Legacy VTK file of the C-alpha trace (Angstrom):
# vtk DataFile Version 3.0
C-alpha trace
ASCII
DATASET POLYDATA
POINTS 240 float
58.729 1.400 46.363
58.911 2.681 42.842
58.028 -0.714 41.413
55.107 -1.026 43.802
53.840 2.409 42.806
54.037 1.512 39.113
52.220 -1.746 39.744
49.490 0.098 41.620
49.188 2.597 38.773
48.889 -0.137 36.149
46.278 -1.955 38.209
44.344 1.279 38.651
44.390 1.957 34.914
43.248 -1.586 34.157
40.425 -1.271 36.659
39.335 2.027 35.129
39.396 0.552 31.625
37.351 -2.443 32.746
34.806 -0.195 34.423
34.487 1.996 31.322
34.073 -1.095 29.163
31.383 -2.428 31.483
29.479 0.882 31.312
29.760 0.949 27.515
28.466 -2.600 27.206
25.637 -1.814 29.603
24.592 1.156 27.462
24.695 -0.997 24.353
22.487 -3.615 25.968
20.026 -1.064 27.363
16.961 -0.888 25.158
16.042 2.459 23.675
12.875 3.952 25.230
11.219 4.076 21.791
11.045 1.626 18.926
8.986 0.061 16.138
8.595 3.279 14.175
6.052 3.408 11.364
6.341 6.219 8.868
4.319 7.010 5.761
5.631 6.921 2.209
6.887 10.187 0.646
4.370 12.987 1.046
3.692 16.381 -0.495
2.479 19.274 1.724
1.242 21.059 -1.424
-0.637 18.243 -3.201
-4.073 19.134 -1.812
-4.729 15.439 -1.324
-4.757 12.815 1.422
-0.959 12.592 1.221
-0.349 16.225 2.254
0.254 15.228 5.898
2.847 12.728 7.158
1.488 10.208 9.631
4.165 8.888 11.964
4.089 6.582 14.946
6.426 4.787 17.310
6.161 2.569 20.346
6.958 3.995 23.794
8.249 1.243 26.067
7.237 3.023 29.280
5.318 6.143 30.227
7.382 9.288 29.793
7.392 13.020 29.114
8.304 13.700 25.496
9.699 16.467 23.322
9.104 15.860 19.619
10.929 17.620 16.775
11.404 17.254 13.050
15.111 17.622 12.341
17.348 18.026 9.318
21.133 17.625 9.576
20.770 17.609 13.362
18.895 20.940 13.478
15.254 21.256 14.488
13.034 22.669 11.736
9.712 22.081 13.469
8.743 21.639 17.111
5.814 19.240 17.270
5.458 18.928 21.047
7.127 19.957 24.307
6.726 18.102 27.590
3.743 15.989 26.571
2.955 13.060 28.855
2.356 9.803 27.021
1.564 6.359 28.467
3.307 3.214 27.404
2.228 2.087 23.954
2.026 3.520 20.461
2.375 7.276 20.012
0.874 8.868 16.893
2.305 12.039 15.351
1.258 14.171 12.368
3.426 16.645 10.472
2.175 18.967 7.741
5.590 19.472 6.125
6.003 23.009 7.427
8.627 24.643 9.631
8.110 26.663 12.826
7.390 29.777 10.735
4.622 28.004 8.797
6.551 27.751 5.533
6.720 24.533 3.516
10.147 22.971 4.066
12.463 22.317 1.087
12.209 18.922 -0.551
14.445 16.355 1.090
14.703 13.833 3.890
13.781 14.697 7.472
13.750 12.682 10.689
11.694 12.549 13.865
13.636 13.303 17.049
12.212 12.071 20.346
13.477 13.330 23.702
12.293 11.081 26.572
12.857 13.089 29.763
12.317 10.237 32.211
14.715 7.946 30.383
17.196 10.781 29.850
17.570 9.806 26.208
17.253 11.587 22.868
16.630 9.360 19.864
16.669 10.402 16.217
14.629 7.871 14.286
16.774 6.181 11.625
13.937 5.974 9.102
13.608 9.193 7.147
10.528 11.198 6.156
10.703 12.289 2.513
9.133 15.582 1.450
8.494 15.735 -2.309
6.559 18.623 -3.866
7.714 18.189 -7.479
5.117 16.745 -9.883
6.146 13.921 -12.184
6.891 14.667 -15.827
4.573 12.927 -18.277
4.873 12.848 -22.045
2.487 11.144 -24.477
3.718 9.429 -27.605
1.829 8.153 -30.607
-1.512 6.417 -30.168
-2.072 3.109 -31.950
-5.659 3.293 -33.132
-8.329 5.945 -32.725
-11.341 3.678 -32.288
-12.432 1.194 -29.649
-15.096 -1.470 -29.370
-15.800 -1.819 -25.622
-17.362 -5.265 -25.941
-14.352 -6.625 -27.766
-16.030 -7.124 -31.142
-15.378 -5.373 -34.422
-12.182 -4.464 -36.299
-10.617 -2.349 -33.552
-10.969 -3.459 -29.942
-8.479 -1.233 -28.088
-6.390 1.928 -28.232
-2.731 1.812 -27.218
-1.168 4.960 -25.771
2.621 5.240 -25.554
3.857 7.423 -22.714
6.995 8.275 -20.754
6.994 9.116 -17.035
9.935 10.584 -15.104
9.363 8.683 -11.834
7.233 5.937 -10.363
3.630 7.049 -10.818
0.076 5.957 -11.536
-1.639 6.988 -14.738
-4.976 8.783 -14.413
-7.079 8.264 -17.527
-9.613 11.007 -18.283
-12.538 10.682 -20.692
-14.010 14.050 -21.680
-12.184 15.514 -18.681
-13.649 13.090 -16.140
-11.667 10.427 -14.317
-12.254 7.050 -15.951
-9.491 4.884 -14.531
-6.459 4.895 -12.220
-3.800 2.393 -13.239
-1.243 0.440 -11.267
2.048 2.258 -10.460
4.405 2.410 -13.442
8.183 2.693 -12.930
10.084 5.574 -14.523
10.552 5.060 -18.256
8.616 4.320 -21.433
5.398 2.317 -21.350
2.270 1.485 -23.309
-1.214 1.746 -21.830
-4.082 -0.164 -23.418
-7.587 1.324 -23.158
-10.624 -0.737 -24.097
-13.297 1.965 -24.120
-14.545 1.371 -20.594
-15.102 3.828 -17.748
-14.821 2.316 -14.268
-15.439 -1.102 -15.799
-18.546 -0.137 -17.789
-18.516 0.101 -21.624
-19.144 3.516 -23.164
-22.039 4.208 -25.482
-21.174 4.646 -29.180
-19.926 8.116 -30.071
-16.720 10.132 -29.803
-14.773 11.032 -26.656
-11.596 12.984 -25.896
-8.963 10.957 -24.112
-6.363 12.599 -21.855
-4.039 11.469 -19.074
-2.015 12.745 -16.152
0.402 11.103 -13.695
0.293 10.996 -9.892
3.508 10.119 -8.047
3.876 8.317 -4.711
3.799 11.601 -2.787
0.485 12.606 -4.374
1.787 15.234 -6.829
-0.087 15.489 -10.131
1.419 16.234 -13.506
-0.298 18.633 -15.922
-2.965 17.071 -18.116
-1.642 15.643 -21.382
-4.233 15.710 -24.160
-4.572 12.480 -26.084
-6.493 11.589 -29.238
-10.198 11.842 -29.957
-11.518 8.293 -29.866
-14.441 6.841 -31.760
-16.399 4.410 -29.596
-18.021 1.793 -31.771
-20.954 -0.445 -31.032
-19.946 -4.076 -30.725
-21.361 -7.483 -30.003
-22.259 -8.841 -26.620
-19.147 -10.929 -26.100
-15.880 -10.064 -24.327
LINES 1 241
240 0 1 2 3 4 5 6 7 8 9 10 11 12 13 14 15 16 17 18 19 20 21 22 23 24 25 26 27 28 29 30 31 32 33 34 35 36 37 38 39 40 41 42 43 44 45 46 47 48 49 50 51 52 53 54 55 56 57 58 59 60 61 62 63 64 65 66 67 68 69 70 71 72 73 74 75 76 77 78 79 80 81 82 83 84 85 86 87 88 89 90 91 92 93 94 95 96 97 98 99 100 101 102 103 104 105 106 107 108 109 110 111 112 113 114 115 116 117 118 119 120 121 122 123 124 125 126 127 128 129 130 131 132 133 134 135 136 137 138 139 140 141 142 143 144 145 146 147 148 149 150 151 152 153 154 155 156 157 158 159 160 161 162 163 164 165 166 167 168 169 170 171 172 173 174 175 176 177 178 179 180 181 182 183 184 185 186 187 188 189 190 191 192 193 194 195 196 197 198 199 200 201 202 203 204 205 206 207 208 209 210 211 212 213 214 215 216 217 218 219 220 221 222 223 224 225 226 227 228 229 230 231 232 233 234 235 236 237 238 239
């Protein structure tokens, strides 16, 4: 009798383990109700530019009632929606980088949490949303040359500006305070920018202009303006 009871107990335990394993595997194989998330690059709620709002989206695999939150370390910092009905397909979400009290959140990484009531699932999106309100640091070095010949003729064709930027950023070139050119993104470090005396592709008329620059990072933050040299624009030939 005792041996039979032990055998029955062992069989019962094995059956329970098998059932638990089967449930676990079933949950692993079950597709999440949301997927294919698309999130913007880092953004700055204080930049006053097109990047001051995060644009997020994900795909809903079947119609459901959703709760949407922005979370940090598992805690909700902003409720975006409660009980909104959404059909199957892509769901678009915007976040202005502020908490429930209307204050700009601290810089850092946040995540979108989606609660799908019908599916009985809560998913925290693995891809983070980076809030960055700190402007890049930009420092100008020495300028090689103080004269340009926009058409490429004459003794001095270009001006070379040495600069250092603290993070990946584009250089905004200003001529007499007006935007003349936006460069490609430069990685953090020391670089040299070559200016040929053109504004938006067109050569300047002969005279003198004040050159200055500032940096704009990936989140849209702008550095203070760094004053550069006064440049003499010379008349040149028709080539180049």
